[in-house]
C-alpha positions as CSV (number, residue, x, y, z in Angstrom):
1,X,-18.1,10.8,-58.4
2,X,-19.0,13.5,-55.9
3,X,-22.5,12.0,-55.5
4,X,-21.0,8.6,-54.7
5,X,-18.6,10.2,-52.2
6,X,-21.4,12.1,-50.6
7,X,-23.5,8.9,-50.2
8,X,-20.7,7.1,-48.2
9,X,-21.4,7.6,-44.5
10,X,-18.7,9.4,-42.6
11,X,-16.9,7.6,-39.9
12,X,-17.1,9.2,-36.4
13,X,-14.1,11.2,-35.4
14,X,-13.3,8.7,-32.6
15,X,-13.6,5.7,-34.9
16,X,-9.9,4.9,-34.5
17,X,-10.1,4.9,-30.8
18,X,-13.2,2.7,-30.9
19,X,-11.7,0.1,-33.3
20,X,-11.1,-3.5,-32.3
21,X,-7.4,-2.9,-32.2
22,X,-7.9,-0.6,-29.1
23,X,-10.6,-2.7,-27.3
24,X,-8.1,-4.0,-24.7
25,X,-6.8,-0.6,-23.8
26,X,-10.3,0.8,-23.5
27,X,-11.3,-2.1,-21.3
28,X,-8.4,-1.7,-18.9
29,X,-8.9,2.1,-18.8
30,X,-12.6,1.6,-17.9
31,X,-11.7,-0.8,-15.1
32,X,-9.0,1.2,-13.5
33,X,-10.0,4.9,-13.8
34,X,-12.4,4.7,-10.9
35,X,-9.8,3.3,-8.5
36,X,-7.3,5.9,-9.8
37,X,-9.8,8.7,-9.1
38,X,-10.5,7.4,-5.6
39,X,-6.8,7.4,-4.8
40,X,-6.5,10.9,-6.2
41,X,-9.4,12.1,-4.0
42,X,-7.8,10.4,-1.0
43,X,-4.5,12.1,-1.7
44,X,-6.3,15.5,-2.1
45,X,-8.1,15.1,1.2
46,X,-5.0,14.0,3.0
47,X,-2.9,16.9,1.6
48,X,-5.6,19.5,2.5
49,X,-5.8,18.1,6.1
50,X,-2.0,18.2,6.5
51,X,-1.7,21.7,5.0
52,X,-4.3,23.1,7.3
53,X,-2.9,21.3,10.3
54,X,0.7,22.4,9.7
55,X,-0.4,26.0,9.2
56,X,-2.2,25.8,12.5
57,X,0.7,24.2,14.4
58,X,3.4,26.3,12.9
59,X,1.8,29.8,12.4
60,X,5.0,31.7,11.6
61,X,8.5,31.4,10.2
62,X,10.1,31.3,13.7
63,X,8.0,28.2,14.6
64,X,9.0,26.6,11.3
65,X,12.7,27.2,11.8
66,X,12.6,25.7,15.3
67,X,10.7,22.7,14.1
68,X,13.2,22.3,11.2
69,X,16.2,22.2,13.5
70,X,14.5,19.5,15.6
71,X,13.0,17.3,12.9
72,X,16.2,17.3,10.8
73,X,18.0,15.2,13.5
74,X,15.3,12.5,13.9
75,X,16.5,9.4,12.0
76,X,13.3,7.5,12.6
77,X,11.1,10.1,10.8
78,X,13.7,10.7,8.1
79,X,13.8,7.0,7.3
80,X,10.0,6.9,7.0
81,X,9.3,10.1,5.1
82,X,12.7,11.2,3.7
83,X,15.3,13.7,4.6
84,X,13.9,17.1,5.5
85,X,14.5,19.9,2.9
86,X,13.6,23.5,3.3
87,X,11.5,22.9,6.5
88,X,11.7,26.6,7.3
89,X,8.8,27.2,4.9
90,X,5.3,25.8,5.1
91,X,5.7,24.4,1.6
92,X,8.8,22.5,2.6
93,X,7.2,21.2,5.8
94,X,4.1,20.1,3.8
95,X,6.2,18.3,1.2
96,X,8.2,16.5,3.9
97,X,5.0,15.3,5.6
98,X,3.1,14.0,2.6
99,X,5.1,13.4,-0.6
100,X,6.9,10.1,0.4
101,X,3.7,8.6,1.8
102,X,1.6,9.4,-1.2
103,X,4.2,8.3,-3.7
104,X,4.6,4.9,-1.9
105,X,0.8,4.3,-1.8
106,X,0.5,5.3,-5.4
107,X,3.3,2.9,-6.4
108,X,1.5,0.0,-4.5
109,X,-1.7,0.7,-6.5
110,X,0.2,0.8,-9.7
111,X,2.1,-2.5,-9.3
112,X,-1.0,-4.3,-8.2
113,X,-3.0,-3.0,-11.1
114,X,-0.2,-3.7,-13.6
115,X,0.3,-7.3,-12.6
116,X,-3.4,-7.9,-12.4
117,X,-4.1,-6.8,-16.0
118,X,-1.0,-8.4,-17.4
119,X,-0.3,-11.7,-15.7
120,X,-3.5,-12.0,-13.7
121,X,-5.8,-11.9,-16.8
122,X,-3.5,-14.4,-18.5
123,X,-3.5,-16.8,-15.5
124,X,-7.3,-16.7,-15.5
125,X,-7.4,-17.8,-19.2
126,X,-9.0,-14.6,-20.5
127,X,-5.9,-13.3,-22.3
128,X,-6.1,-16.0,-25.0
129,X,-9.7,-15.1,-25.8
130,X,-8.6,-11.5,-26.5
131,X,-5.6,-12.7,-28.5
132,X,-7.8,-14.7,-30.7
133,X,-9.3,-11.5,-32.0
134,X,-7.8,-8.7,-34.2
135,X,-4.6,-8.2,-32.2
136,X,-1.2,-9.6,-31.4
137,X,0.5,-10.3,-28.1
138,X,2.6,-7.1,-28.5
139,X,-0.4,-5.1,-29.5
140,X,-2.3,-6.4,-26.5
141,X,0.6,-5.5,-24.2
142,X,0.8,-2.0,-25.7
143,X,-3.0,-1.7,-25.2
144,X,-2.8,-2.6,-21.5
145,X,0.0,-0.1,-20.9
146,X,-2.0,2.6,-22.7
147,X,-5.1,1.8,-20.5
148,X,-3.1,1.9,-17.3
149,X,-1.3,5.1,-18.2
150,X,-4.6,6.7,-19.2
151,X,-5.9,6.0,-15.6
152,X,-2.6,7.4,-14.3
153,X,-3.4,10.6,-16.2
154,X,-6.8,10.7,-14.6
155,X,-5.1,10.3,-11.2
156,X,-2.8,13.2,-12.1
157,X,-5.6,15.5,-13.3
158,X,-7.9,15.0,-10.3
159,X,-5.1,15.3,-7.7
160,X,-3.7,18.4,-9.5
161,X,-7.1,20.2,-9.3
162,X,-7.3,19.3,-5.6
163,X,-3.7,20.3,-4.8
164,X,-4.2,23.7,-6.6
165,X,-7.3,24.3,-4.6
166,X,-5.4,23.5,-1.5
167,X,-2.6,25.9,-2.4
168,X,-5.0,28.7,-3.0
169,X,-6.1,28.7,0.7
170,X,-4.7,31.9,2.2
171,X,-3.0,30.2,5.2
172,X,-1.3,27.6,2.9
173,X,-0.4,29.8,-0.2
174,X,1.4,27.2,-2.4
175,X,1.9,28.3,-6.1
176,X,-0.3,26.5,-8.6
177,X,2.8,25.3,-10.6
178,X,4.2,23.7,-7.5
179,X,0.9,22.0,-6.7
180,X,0.7,20.6,-10.3
181,X,4.3,19.4,-10.0
182,X,3.4,17.6,-6.8
183,X,0.6,15.7,-8.6
184,X,3.0,14.9,-11.4
185,X,5.5,13.5,-8.9
186,X,2.8,11.0,-7.7
187,X,1.8,10.1,-11.2
188,X,5.4,9.6,-12.2
189,X,5.8,7.2,-9.3
190,X,2.7,5.3,-10.5
191,X,4.0,5.2,-14.0
192,X,7.4,3.7,-13.0
193,X,5.8,0.9,-11.0
194,X,3.2,0.2,-13.7
195,X,6.1,-0.3,-16.1
196,X,8.0,-2.4,-13.5
197,X,5.0,-4.5,-12.7
198,X,4.4,-5.1,-16.5
199,X,7.9,-6.2,-17.1
200,X,7.9,-8.6,-14.1
201,X,4.6,-10.0,-15.5
202,X,6.5,-10.9,-18.7
203,X,9.5,-12.3,-17.0
204,X,7.7,-14.6,-14.5
205,X,5.0,-17.2,-15.1
206,X,2.4,-16.2,-12.5
207,X,0.8,-13.1,-11.0
208,X,1.9,-14.0,-7.5
209,X,5.6,-14.2,-8.5
210,X,5.4,-11.1,-10.6
211,X,3.6,-9.0,-7.9
212,X,6.0,-10.4,-5.3
213,X,9.1,-9.4,-7.3
214,X,7.7,-5.9,-8.1
215,X,6.8,-5.4,-4.5
216,X,10.4,-6.5,-3.6
217,X,11.8,-3.9,-6.0
218,X,9.6,-1.3,-4.3
219,X,10.8,-2.5,-0.9
220,X,14.5,-2.3,-1.9
221,X,13.9,1.1,-3.4
222,X,12.4,2.3,-0.1
223,X,15.3,0.8,1.9
224,X,17.9,2.4,-0.3
225,X,16.1,5.7,-0.1
226,X,15.9,5.5,3.7
227,X,19.6,4.6,3.9
228,X,20.5,7.5,1.7
229,X,18.5,9.8,4.0
230,X,19.8,8.7,7.4
231,X,23.5,7.9,6.5
232,X,26.3,9.7,4.8
233,X,25.7,7.5,1.7
234,X,23.5,10.1,0.0
235,X,24.5,8.8,-3.4
236,X,22.0,6.0,-2.8
237,X,19.3,8.5,-3.6
238,X,20.6,8.7,-7.2
239,X,20.1,5.0,-7.9
240,X,16.6,4.3,-6.7
241,X,13.3,5.4,-8.2
242,X,12.0,6.7,-4.8
243,X,15.2,8.7,-4.4
244,X,14.7,10.3,-7.8
245,X,11.2,11.4,-6.8
246,X,12.4,12.7,-3.4
247,X,15.0,14.9,-5.0
248,X,12.4,16.3,-7.4
249,X,11.2,18.5,-4.5
250,X,8.1,19.8,-6.2
251,X,7.0,22.3,-3.5
252,X,10.3,24.0,-2.8
253,X,13.4,24.1,-5.1
254,X,12.2,21.8,-7.9
255,X,15.0,19.9,-9.6
256,X,13.5,18.9,-13.0
257,X,16.5,16.8,-13.9
258,X,15.2,13.8,-11.9
259,X,12.2,13.6,-14.2
260,X,14.6,12.2,-16.9
261,X,15.7,9.0,-15.2
262,X,12.1,8.3,-14.2
263,X,10.9,8.7,-17.8
264,X,13.8,6.6,-19.0
265,X,12.8,3.8,-16.6
266,X,9.2,3.9,-17.8
267,X,10.2,3.9,-21.5
268,X,12.8,1.1,-20.9
269,X,10.5,-1.2,-18.9
270,X,7.6,-0.5,-21.1
271,X,9.6,-1.2,-24.3
272,X,11.0,-4.5,-22.9
273,X,7.4,-5.5,-21.8
274,X,6.1,-5.1,-25.4
275,X,9.2,-6.8,-26.8
276,X,9.0,-9.9,-24.5
277,X,5.3,-10.2,-25.0
278,X,5.9,-11.2,-28.6
279,X,8.8,-13.6,-27.7
280,X,7.3,-15.9,-25.2
281,X,4.5,-18.5,-25.2
282,X,1.2,-17.8,-23.6
283,X,1.2,-19.0,-20.0
284,X,4.9,-19.0,-19.7
285,X,7.5,-16.5,-18.7
286,X,10.8,-15.3,-20.1
287,X,12.6,-16.7,-17.1
288,X,12.2,-20.4,-17.2
289,X,10.7,-21.9,-14.0
290,X,10.8,-25.7,-13.7
291,X,7.3,-27.1,-13.4
292,X,8.4,-30.5,-12.3
293,X,10.5,-31.8,-9.4
294,X,11.0,-34.8,-7.3
295,X,7.9,-35.5,-5.2
296,X,7.9,-34.2,-1.7
297,X,4.8,-35.3,0.2
298,X,5.5,-33.7,3.6
299,X,2.7,-31.6,5.0
300,X,0.2,-32.9,2.5
301,X,-1.8,-35.1,4.8
302,X,-4.5,-32.5,5.6
303,X,-5.8,-29.2,4.2
304,X,-4.3,-27.2,7.1
305,X,-0.9,-28.9,6.7
306,X,-1.0,-28.2,3.0
307,X,-1.8,-24.5,3.7
308,X,1.2,-24.4,6.0
309,X,3.4,-25.8,3.2
310,X,2.1,-23.4,0.6
311,X,2.4,-20.3,2.7
312,X,5.4,-21.0,4.9
313,X,7.9,-19.0,2.9
314,X,5.8,-15.9,2.7
315,X,4.8,-16.2,6.4
316,X,8.4,-16.4,7.5
317,X,9.2,-13.3,5.5
318,X,6.3,-11.4,7.0
319,X,7.2,-12.5,10.5
320,X,10.8,-11.4,9.9
321,X,9.6,-8.0,8.6
322,X,7.5,-7.5,11.8
323,X,10.5,-8.2,14.0
324,X,12.8,-5.9,12.0
325,X,10.3,-3.0,11.8
326,X,9.8,-3.2,15.6
327,X,13.5,-3.3,16.3
328,X,14.4,-0.5,13.7
329,X,11.9,2.1,15.0
330,X,12.5,1.3,18.6
331,X,16.2,1.8,18.1
332,X,15.5,5.4,17.0
333,X,13.7,6.3,20.3
334,X,16.7,7.9,22.1
335,X,17.6,10.1,19.1
336,X,13.9,11.1,18.7
337,X,13.6,12.0,22.3
338,X,16.7,14.2,22.3
339,X,15.8,16.0,19.1
340,X,12.0,16.4,19.5
341,X,11.2,16.3,23.2
342,X,11.5,20.0,23.5
343,X,9.1,20.7,20.7
344,X,5.6,21.3,22.0
345,X,4.2,21.2,18.5
346,X,5.9,17.9,17.6
347,X,4.6,16.4,20.8
348,X,1.1,17.6,20.1
349,X,1.2,16.0,16.6
350,X,2.5,12.7,18.0
351,X,-0.2,12.6,20.7
352,X,-2.9,13.3,18.2
353,X,-1.8,10.4,16.0
354,X,-1.5,7.9,18.8
355,X,-4.7,9.0,20.7
356,X,-3.0,10.0,23.9
357,X,-2.3,13.2,25.9
358,X,0.0,14.2,28.7
359,X,2.3,11.2,28.1
360,X,6.1,10.9,28.0
361,X,7.5,11.6,24.6
362,X,9.4,8.3,24.5
363,X,6.1,6.5,24.9
364,X,4.3,8.7,22.3
365,X,7.1,7.9,19.8
366,X,6.9,4.2,20.5
367,X,3.2,4.5,20.1
368,X,3.8,5.8,16.6
369,X,6.3,2.9,16.0
370,X,3.6,0.4,17.0
371,X,1.1,2.1,14.7
372,X,3.5,1.4,11.8
373,X,3.9,-2.2,13.0
374,X,0.1,-2.5,13.4
375,X,-0.5,-1.2,9.8
376,X,2.0,-3.7,8.5
377,X,0.3,-6.6,10.3
378,X,-3.1,-5.4,8.9
379,X,-1.6,-5.4,5.4
380,X,-0.5,-9.0,5.9
381,X,-4.0,-9.9,7.1
382,X,-5.7,-8.3,4.1
383,X,-3.4,-10.1,1.7
384,X,-3.8,-13.4,3.5
385,X,-7.6,-13.3,3.4
386,X,-7.4,-12.4,-0.2
387,X,-5.3,-15.5,-0.8
388,X,-8.1,-17.6,0.6
389,X,-10.4,-16.1,-2.1
390,X,-7.7,-16.7,-4.7
391,X,-7.6,-20.4,-3.9
392,X,-11.4,-20.6,-4.5
393,X,-11.3,-18.5,-7.7
394,X,-8.4,-20.4,-9.2
395,X,-10.1,-23.8,-8.5
396,X,-7.4,-25.0,-6.1
397,X,-9.8,-25.3,-3.2
398,X,-11.9,-27.8,-5.3
399,X,-9.1,-30.3,-4.9
400,X,-9.8,-30.4,-1.1
401,X,-13.5,-29.9,-1.1
402,X,-14.2,-32.8,-3.5
403,X,-12.7,-35.1,-0.9
404,X,-14.3,-35.8,2.5
405,X,-13.3,-32.4,3.8
406,X,-16.0,-30.0,4.8
407,X,-16.0,-26.3,3.7
408,X,-16.1,-25.3,7.4
409,X,-13.0,-27.3,8.1
410,X,-11.1,-25.9,5.1
411,X,-12.0,-22.3,5.9
412,X,-11.4,-22.7,9.6
413,X,-7.9,-24.1,9.0
414,X,-7.0,-21.3,6.7
415,X,-8.4,-18.7,9.1
416,X,-6.6,-20.2,12.1
417,X,-3.3,-20.2,10.2
418,X,-3.7,-16.5,9.4
419,X,-4.6,-15.8,13.0
420,X,-1.5,-17.6,14.2
421,X,0.7,-15.5,12.0
422,X,-1.0,-12.3,13.2
423,X,-0.5,-13.3,16.9
424,X,3.2,-14.3,16.3
425,X,3.7,-11.0,14.4
426,X,2.5,-9.0,17.3
427,X,4.7,-10.9,19.7
428,X,7.8,-10.7,17.4
429,X,7.2,-7.0,16.9
430,X,7.2,-6.5,20.7
431,X,10.4,-8.6,21.1
432,X,12.1,-6.7,18.3
433,X,11.1,-3.4,19.9
434,X,12.5,-4.6,23.2
435,X,15.8,-5.6,21.6
436,X,15.9,-2.3,19.6
437,X,15.2,-0.2,22.6
438,X,18.1,-1.8,24.4
439,X,17.5,-0.1,27.7
440,X,17.3,3.4,26.2
441,X,14.2,4.1,28.4
442,X,14.1,2.6,31.9
443,X,10.4,3.2,32.4
444,X,9.3,1.1,29.4
445,X,9.5,-2.6,30.4
446,X,9.3,-5.7,28.3
447,X,5.8,-6.3,29.7
448,X,4.7,-2.9,28.5
449,X,6.0,-3.7,25.0
450,X,4.4,-7.1,25.1
451,X,1.0,-5.6,25.9
452,X,1.5,-3.2,23.0
453,X,2.2,-6.2,20.7
454,X,-1.0,-7.9,21.8
455,X,-2.9,-4.7,21.3
456,X,-1.6,-4.5,17.7
457,X,-3.1,-7.9,16.9
458,X,-6.7,-6.7,17.5
459,X,-7.3,-4.6,14.3
460,X,-5.5,-7.2,12.1
461,X,-7.9,-9.9,13.4
462,X,-10.8,-7.6,12.6
463,X,-9.5,-7.2,9.1
464,X,-9.4,-10.9,8.7
465,X,-13.0,-11.1,9.9
466,X,-14.1,-8.4,7.5
467,X,-12.5,-10.4,4.7
468,X,-14.2,-13.6,5.7
469,X,-17.6,-12.1,5.8
470,X,-17.0,-10.6,2.4
471,X,-15.8,-14.1,1.2
472,X,-19.2,-15.4,2.2
473,X,-21.4,-12.6,0.9
474,X,-19.4,-10.9,-1.9
475,X,-16.6,-13.3,-2.8
476,X,-15.2,-11.4,-5.8
477,X,-14.8,-8.3,-3.5
478,X,-13.0,-10.0,-0.6
479,X,-9.7,-8.3,-0.8
480,X,-11.4,-5.0,-1.8
481,X,-13.5,-5.0,1.4
482,X,-10.4,-5.9,3.6
483,X,-8.4,-3.1,2.2
484,X,-11.3,-0.7,2.3
485,X,-11.7,-1.2,6.0
486,X,-7.9,-0.7,6.5
487,X,-7.6,2.3,4.2
488,X,-10.6,4.2,5.6
489,X,-9.4,3.6,9.2
490,X,-5.9,4.8,8.4
491,X,-7.2,7.9,6.4
492,X,-9.4,9.0,9.3
493,X,-6.5,8.7,11.8
494,X,-4.3,10.8,9.6
495,X,-6.9,13.4,9.0
496,X,-7.8,13.7,12.7
497,X,-4.1,14.3,13.4
498,X,-4.2,17.6,11.4
499,X,-7.8,18.8,11.5
500,X,-10.9,18.5,13.7
501,X,-12.8,15.6,12.2
502,X,-16.4,15.1,13.4
503,X,-16.7,12.5,16.1
504,X,-19.3,10.4,14.2
505,X,-16.8,10.1,11.3
506,X,-14.0,9.1,13.7
507,X,-16.2,6.4,15.1
508,X,-16.4,4.7,11.7
509,X,-12.6,4.1,11.8
510,X,-11.5,0.9,13.3
511,X,-8.2,2.5,14.5
512,X,-10.1,5.2,16.3
513,X,-11.2,2.6,18.9
514,X,-7.6,1.3,19.4
515,X,-5.2,2.9,21.9
516,X,-1.7,2.8,20.4
517,X,0.2,1.4,23.3
518,X,2.7,2.0,24.8
519,X,1.7,5.7,24.4
520,X,-1.1,4.8,26.8
521,X,-2.2,1.5,28.4
522,X,-4.3,-0.6,26.1
523,X,-8.1,-0.4,26.4
524,X,-8.7,-4.1,26.9
525,X,-12.5,-3.5,27.1
526,X,-12.6,-1.9,23.7
527,X,-10.3,-4.6,22.3
528,X,-12.6,-7.3,23.7
529,X,-15.6,-5.6,22.0
530,X,-13.8,-5.5,18.6
531,X,-12.8,-9.1,18.9
532,X,-16.3,-10.1,19.8
533,X,-17.6,-8.3,16.7
534,X,-14.9,-10.0,14.7
535,X,-15.9,-13.4,15.9
536,X,-19.5,-12.7,15.0
537,X,-18.5,-11.6,11.5
538,X,-16.3,-14.7,11.0
539,X,-19.2,-16.9,12.0
540,X,-21.6,-15.2,9.7
541,X,-19.1,-15.3,6.8
542,X,-18.4,-19.0,7.4
543,X,-22.1,-19.9,7.5
544,X,-22.7,-18.1,4.2
545,X,-19.6,-19.6,2.6
546,X,-20.8,-23.0,3.6
547,X,-24.2,-22.5,1.9
548,X,-23.3,-20.7,-1.4
549,X,-21.9,-22.1,-4.6
550,X,-18.2,-21.9,-5.3
551,X,-17.4,-19.0,-7.6
552,X,-14.5,-18.6,-10.0
553,X,-12.9,-15.3,-10.9
């Protein structure tokens, strides 16, 4: 008997992990750990640059106390990054500068990845191939969650190592435990929005709707957190995921209680995801959406008109957001000037960010407001050019191109529509800023704001061009290229505001070549060069798109 047992080959220790039952989880983990690692490295670099910059600008406790008294009364900054806590310490100042931004970026990565590997794979028809193997719908959902959470653990581990290294710097001196807790805060935010995105993917019948609703939940959470920070309704922080993470305060007086509602949300949404996965039919959602209606043929007489019809709702929402953001941050100008104008350090930071020196503080503050507006318009541009690729990948573009409609005409129409929204967004942002300013600053005219709005269109149009050239050359990486240009440009700007970044690295950033008006007059010559390069990229991408084969997902 012992001889027979000895002749049976032993299974590897990791046989269970390599079994067919876990193939989906391993596949998702392999596809997402790299992006999680990249984000962790970005967070680490950003944190180190901010820590070194803050230690340089505020070298002693007296400088920190003065800054704390000034920054605490600025509603604009508080709405953006949260209410200041313990700013009289370097750790508190660092936490206030970086935590909210990194949590929000991590949440965006999480919900996009979650909806992609749940509903996106199902929409593309690959889910049914996996379900035909040795797994069930609930087992597959559990696998996807495991793969995504495994990548989140990678993000946590890499960022924790970098944060601990940052804290060990003598001028920063943050305890290792606090640095690890900061990394855990970011990972916790990712986990919550992975679970939320997964649940939305089960409730709604398409990735676009699932991602839109998950992004809407993130937006509402951000709004409630902002209202809780700048109004007396601080109880709002207790009912929103971003509010829970803000109150965790990892670098100062950590409040571990707020980990509990975050974990409860992850477990609840994850459990419902697995439950609903086994209750619905493949290709459908828990929430019934009618797939038939009375025929409406308006705006179907041409590819461009059809594109207007398909994107009109999202375009209107984006345009309204541009106007509201412009009005909101401009309305904070007077409070910001009265609270921060006397701070030489604050003025120095603002001027570094907006690439201007020796300018009035009101203009520097509005320059930062238009930087936020500019980034929002660029995000729209990246999403919109990605939608062009989605039309090709899903086969919807075939319905136009099999008719007497040339590829050039179809692509030119979609590109022109995106460009029109970008132009209108810049103008509406300027009008919103003028209304929000409301005469608070007599030396900033409507013409000045209008020029700033036009200036904000330029990088967004370049993002569109980068996406179109990727559409022609590397179609499957269209949205990745668009976001890579935007993300790198933003990262370099943020790093250069805290540390001395070599000039040749700054030159690789698109935003480095943009003057953030109205902090300073726009550099129309530089804008013209950027637009000329964008036009050349668009032409090259369009020619290549016209010659290559159409490619699916």
